[in-house]
C-alpha positions as CSV (number, residue, x, y, z in Angstrom):
1,X,8.9,-28.9,-21.3
2,X,10.1,-26.7,-19.3
3,X,10.9,-26.9,-15.5
4,X,10.2,-23.9,-12.8
5,X,12.4,-24.1,-10.4
6,X,14.2,-20.6,-10.0
7,X,13.3,-17.3,-11.3
8,X,16.3,-16.8,-12.1
9,X,16.5,-18.8,-14.8
10,X,13.7,-18.0,-16.1
11,X,13.8,-15.1,-17.9
12,X,11.9,-12.2,-18.0
13,X,10.1,-12.4,-22.0
14,X,8.6,-15.5,-20.3
15,X,8.0,-13.9,-16.5
16,X,5.9,-11.8,-18.9
17,X,4.4,-13.7,-20.7
18,X,3.4,-16.1,-18.1
19,X,1.6,-13.2,-16.3
20,X,-0.8,-11.6,-19.4
21,X,-2.0,-15.1,-20.0
22,X,-3.2,-15.5,-16.0
23,X,-4.7,-11.9,-16.5
24,X,-7.3,-13.6,-19.2
25,X,-8.0,-17.0,-17.1
26,X,-8.9,-15.2,-14.5
27,X,-11.3,-13.0,-16.9
28,X,-12.8,-14.8,-18.4
29,X,-13.6,-17.4,-15.7
30,X,-15.7,-14.8,-13.9
31,X,-18.9,-16.5,-15.0
32,X,-18.1,-20.0,-13.8
33,X,-17.4,-21.8,-11.2
34,X,-14.5,-23.2,-9.2
35,X,-14.1,-26.6,-10.4
36,X,-16.0,-25.8,-14.4
37,X,-13.4,-26.3,-16.0
38,X,-11.8,-23.0,-18.8
39,X,-13.3,-23.4,-22.5
40,X,-10.2,-25.0,-24.1
41,X,-9.2,-27.9,-21.5
42,X,-6.0,-27.5,-22.5
43,X,-4.5,-29.9,-20.4
44,X,-7.2,-31.9,-20.8
45,X,-6.1,-36.2,-19.7
46,X,-2.8,-34.8,-17.9
47,X,-1.9,-36.1,-14.7
48,X,0.1,-33.5,-12.1
49,X,1.2,-35.9,-9.8
50,X,2.2,-34.0,-6.6
51,X,4.4,-34.6,-2.6
52,X,5.0,-32.9,-0.2
53,X,8.0,-32.8,2.1
54,X,6.4,-29.6,4.2
55,X,2.2,-28.7,5.7
56,X,1.2,-26.9,2.7
57,X,-2.5,-25.4,2.5
58,X,-2.3,-22.2,-0.1
59,X,0.2,-24.3,-2.8
60,X,-1.6,-26.9,-2.2
61,X,-5.4,-26.1,-2.7
62,X,-4.2,-24.3,-6.3
63,X,-2.2,-26.2,-7.6
64,X,-5.2,-28.6,-7.7
65,X,-7.5,-26.9,-8.4
66,X,-5.4,-25.3,-10.8
67,X,-4.7,-28.3,-12.8
68,X,-8.8,-29.2,-12.5
69,X,-9.3,-26.6,-14.9
70,X,-7.1,-27.0,-16.7
71,X,-8.7,-29.8,-17.7
72,X,-6.2,-32.5,-15.7
73,X,-6.1,-34.9,-12.9
74,X,-3.7,-34.3,-9.8
75,X,-2.3,-36.9,-7.5
76,X,-1.2,-35.9,-5.0
77,X,2.2,-38.0,-3.0
78,X,3.2,-37.8,1.1
79,X,7.4,-38.0,1.2
80,X,6.9,-40.0,4.0
81,X,5.0,-42.6,2.7
82,X,8.2,-42.9,0.4
83,X,11.9,-44.0,-0.1
84,X,13.6,-40.7,-1.8
85,X,16.3,-40.7,-1.7
86,X,16.1,-42.7,1.1
87,X,16.8,-47.1,1.9
88,X,16.1,-49.1,-0.8
89,X,15.2,-46.4,-3.5
90,X,17.3,-43.4,-5.4
91,X,16.7,-40.1,-7.1
92,X,16.7,-41.2,-10.1
93,X,15.3,-44.3,-9.6
94,X,12.2,-42.4,-8.3
95,X,12.2,-39.4,-11.3
96,X,12.2,-42.5,-13.6
97,X,9.2,-43.7,-11.5
98,X,7.4,-40.7,-11.8
99,X,7.6,-39.3,-14.8
100,X,5.9,-42.9,-16.2
101,X,2.5,-42.1,-14.3
102,X,2.6,-38.4,-14.8
103,X,3.6,-35.8,-17.2
104,X,4.2,-33.3,-14.6
105,X,5.2,-33.2,-10.5
106,X,5.4,-30.6,-8.3
107,X,7.3,-31.0,-5.1
108,X,7.5,-29.1,-2.3
109,X,10.4,-29.9,-0.4
110,X,13.1,-29.4,2.5
111,X,16.5,-30.0,0.5
112,X,17.4,-27.8,-2.3
113,X,20.1,-31.1,-3.3
114,X,16.5,-33.1,-4.7
115,X,14.6,-31.0,-6.2
116,X,17.6,-30.2,-8.7
117,X,18.5,-34.0,-8.8
118,X,15.4,-34.8,-9.2
119,X,16.1,-32.0,-12.4
120,X,18.6,-33.8,-13.8
121,X,16.6,-37.1,-13.9
122,X,12.6,-36.9,-14.8
123,X,11.7,-36.8,-18.7
124,X,8.7,-34.1,-17.0
125,X,8.6,-31.1,-16.0
126,X,8.9,-30.2,-11.6
127,X,8.1,-27.7,-10.6
128,X,9.0,-26.2,-7.4
129,X,6.2,-25.3,-4.4
130,X,9.1,-24.3,-1.6
131,X,12.0,-24.9,-1.0
132,X,14.9,-23.6,1.1
133,X,15.8,-20.9,-1.6
134,X,12.9,-19.9,-3.9
135,X,9.7,-19.8,-3.4
136,X,9.0,-18.9,-7.3
137,X,5.8,-19.4,-7.7
138,X,4.8,-17.5,-4.7
139,X,6.5,-14.5,-5.8
140,X,5.4,-14.7,-9.6
141,X,1.7,-14.4,-8.4
142,X,2.7,-11.6,-5.6
143,X,3.5,-9.7,-8.8
144,X,0.4,-10.4,-10.1
145,X,-1.4,-9.2,-7.8
146,X,0.6,-5.9,-7.2
147,X,0.1,-5.4,-10.8
148,X,-3.7,-5.8,-10.7
149,X,-4.0,-3.7,-7.6
150,X,-1.9,-1.1,-8.6
151,X,-2.9,-0.8,-12.3
152,X,1.1,-0.8,-13.7
153,X,4.5,-2.6,-14.2
154,X,5.3,-3.5,-10.9
155,X,8.6,-1.4,-12.6
156,X,6.5,1.8,-12.0
157,X,6.7,0.7,-8.1
158,X,8.4,1.0,-4.8
159,X,8.8,-2.1,-3.3
160,X,9.4,-2.7,0.5
161,X,10.3,-6.1,2.1
162,X,9.8,-6.2,5.5
163,X,11.4,-8.8,8.0
164,X,13.6,-12.6,7.6
165,X,15.8,-13.3,4.8
166,X,13.9,-16.3,3.5
167,X,13.4,-18.2,0.8
168,X,10.1,-16.2,-0.3
169,X,12.6,-13.0,-0.2
170,X,15.1,-15.1,-2.6
171,X,12.4,-15.0,-4.8
172,X,11.4,-11.3,-4.3
173,X,15.0,-10.5,-4.9
174,X,15.0,-12.7,-8.4
175,X,12.1,-10.9,-9.2
176,X,13.5,-7.3,-8.8
177,X,16.0,-7.9,-12.2
178,X,14.3,-9.6,-14.2
179,X,10.9,-7.5,-13.8
180,X,12.9,-4.1,-13.3
181,X,11.7,-2.4,-9.4
182,X,13.2,-0.8,-6.8
183,X,13.3,-3.3,-4.1
184,X,14.1,-1.6,-0.6
185,X,14.5,-4.6,2.1
186,X,14.4,-3.9,6.4
187,X,16.8,-6.8,8.1
188,X,18.3,-6.5,11.4
189,X,22.3,-6.4,10.6
190,X,22.7,-10.1,11.0
191,X,19.8,-11.3,9.2
192,X,20.7,-10.1,5.0
193,X,20.1,-10.8,2.1
194,X,22.3,-14.9,1.0
195,X,25.0,-13.1,-0.8
196,X,25.2,-16.0,-3.8
197,X,21.3,-14.5,-4.8
198,X,22.5,-10.7,-3.7
199,X,25.9,-10.9,-5.2
200,X,23.7,-12.2,-9.2
201,X,21.6,-9.9,-8.3
202,X,24.3,-7.4,-7.9
203,X,25.9,-7.9,-11.0
204,X,22.3,-6.9,-12.9
205,X,20.6,-4.2,-11.2
206,X,22.1,-0.6,-9.0
207,X,17.7,-1.1,-7.4
208,X,18.7,-3.1,-4.0
209,X,18.8,-1.4,-1.4
210,X,19.3,-2.5,2.3
211,X,18.2,-1.1,5.5
212,X,19.0,-2.0,9.2
213,X,15.8,0.1,9.8
214,X,12.2,-0.3,9.0
215,X,10.8,2.5,8.9
216,X,13.5,3.7,6.2
217,X,13.2,1.1,4.4
218,X,9.2,1.8,4.4
219,X,10.1,5.6,3.1
220,X,8.2,6.2,-0.4
221,X,6.9,1.9,-0.5
222,X,3.7,1.5,-2.7
223,X,3.3,-2.1,-1.6
224,X,4.8,-3.2,1.7
225,X,5.7,-7.6,1.8
226,X,6.5,-9.6,4.7
227,X,6.5,-13.0,6.2
228,X,7.4,-15.4,9.8
229,X,10.4,-14.6,11.4
230,X,9.9,-18.2,12.8
231,X,9.7,-20.2,9.8
232,X,8.0,-23.3,9.3
233,X,11.5,-25.8,11.1
234,X,13.4,-22.9,11.6
235,X,16.2,-25.3,14.2
236,X,16.5,-21.0,15.8
237,X,15.7,-19.8,18.9
238,X,13.1,-19.2,19.2
239,X,12.7,-16.3,21.5
240,X,16.2,-14.3,20.8
241,X,15.8,-15.1,16.9
242,X,12.0,-12.7,17.8
243,X,13.2,-11.0,19.7
244,X,16.0,-9.2,17.5
245,X,13.0,-8.5,15.0
246,X,11.3,-6.2,17.4
247,X,12.5,-2.9,15.5
248,X,10.8,-5.3,13.0
249,X,7.0,-5.3,13.0
250,X,4.3,-4.0,10.8
251,X,2.7,-1.8,12.3
252,X,0.5,0.7,12.0
253,X,4.0,3.0,12.8
254,X,5.6,1.5,9.7
255,X,2.5,1.4,7.1
256,X,2.4,5.4,7.5
257,X,5.5,6.1,6.5
258,X,5.1,4.6,2.9
259,X,2.3,6.1,0.7
260,X,-1.4,6.3,1.8
261,X,-2.7,4.3,-0.9
262,X,0.2,1.2,-0.2
263,X,-1.1,-2.1,0.7
264,X,0.3,-5.0,2.4
265,X,1.3,-8.6,0.8
266,X,1.6,-11.5,3.2
267,X,2.1,-15.2,1.3
268,X,0.6,-16.7,5.4
269,X,0.4,-18.1,8.0
270,X,1.4,-15.5,9.8
271,X,3.2,-14.8,12.9
272,X,3.6,-11.7,14.7
273,X,5.3,-10.1,13.0
274,X,1.9,-7.8,11.9
275,X,-0.2,-5.8,14.1
276,X,-4.3,-7.4,13.9
277,X,-4.5,-3.3,12.8
278,X,-2.7,-3.8,9.6
279,X,-3.4,-7.8,8.9
280,X,-7.5,-6.4,9.1
281,X,-7.0,-3.1,7.5
282,X,-8.4,-1.5,4.2
283,X,-3.8,-1.4,3.2
284,X,-3.9,-5.1,3.6
285,X,-4.5,-7.1,0.9
286,X,-4.0,-11.4,1.7
287,X,-7.2,-12.7,0.8
288,X,-6.6,-11.7,-2.4
289,X,-2.8,-11.8,-3.0
290,X,-3.8,-15.7,-1.7
291,X,-6.7,-16.5,-4.2
292,X,-4.4,-15.1,-7.1
293,X,-2.3,-18.5,-6.4
294,X,-4.6,-20.5,-8.8
295,X,-4.2,-17.9,-11.7
296,X,-0.6,-17.9,-12.3
297,X,-0.2,-21.7,-11.2
298,X,-2.3,-22.2,-14.4
299,X,-0.8,-20.5,-16.7
300,X,2.3,-22.1,-15.0
301,X,1.3,-25.2,-15.7
302,X,0.7,-24.3,-18.7
303,X,4.2,-22.8,-19.2
304,X,5.7,-25.9,-18.2
305,X,3.1,-28.5,-20.8
306,X,4.8,-26.4,-23.4
307,X,1.4,-24.3,-24.1
308,X,0.9,-21.6,-23.1
309,X,0.3,-19.1,-26.5
């Protein structure tokens, strides 16, 4: 049994094994319909319990489909119908009940404390489907997409992030250490990366650079990443924050600073941070990026269940 909470806590070897397995599984599904089960049914009879404290489309769909294609089943709980550490039931007791009923637990949460507390009391693997400080399943899937399109290891590519310093960027920073790739971060002065994750990364790599000019960050990029400036449940002055990011939009002009064959990726949903002309251009690979999450989630599940070969 292995947990999947933060990329920085998982070995580079295991992360690569997940990607190799996902590549094989995607190839083997070419002639299968959506709900057909993978040949070996590696998770037959297994139940994945999912819980969402925050809205979800791609994470919910991809994990639902992933466990079913592996031969298992899923049960989705709404956090507002449970105690979850509030009222009459402790997180410890909740964890014991989840461990009794399920074989794995995928949690999309608004609290890093909850996911760490549950991990300490669960006797089944827990997967972080998004937390305030990390979005590991998204970023590992994104690396899969990058390597699939570019047909080379991400360590040989220049990666650029333009936008807010959020949980996706935290995981991308961790990934830059684990996969040894160059990462340029373009953000306004007062919106730099999380100090804890950046200090950890700097102790392990010298390939991360921060720019307060978006165009400079995009120079020579093979891939440009972005995300919404206003995140879900962001408690900020939204108009003020958007105005502070006006020079960090993904525009055709910015993309022209990158390599000619540069691709654009976005975890979705999108806001005003990217021009329509870029979002719907040939450089944009967001739909392929979204679909690939199914294949990578399957391999993450196998990793957590101890079935990854």
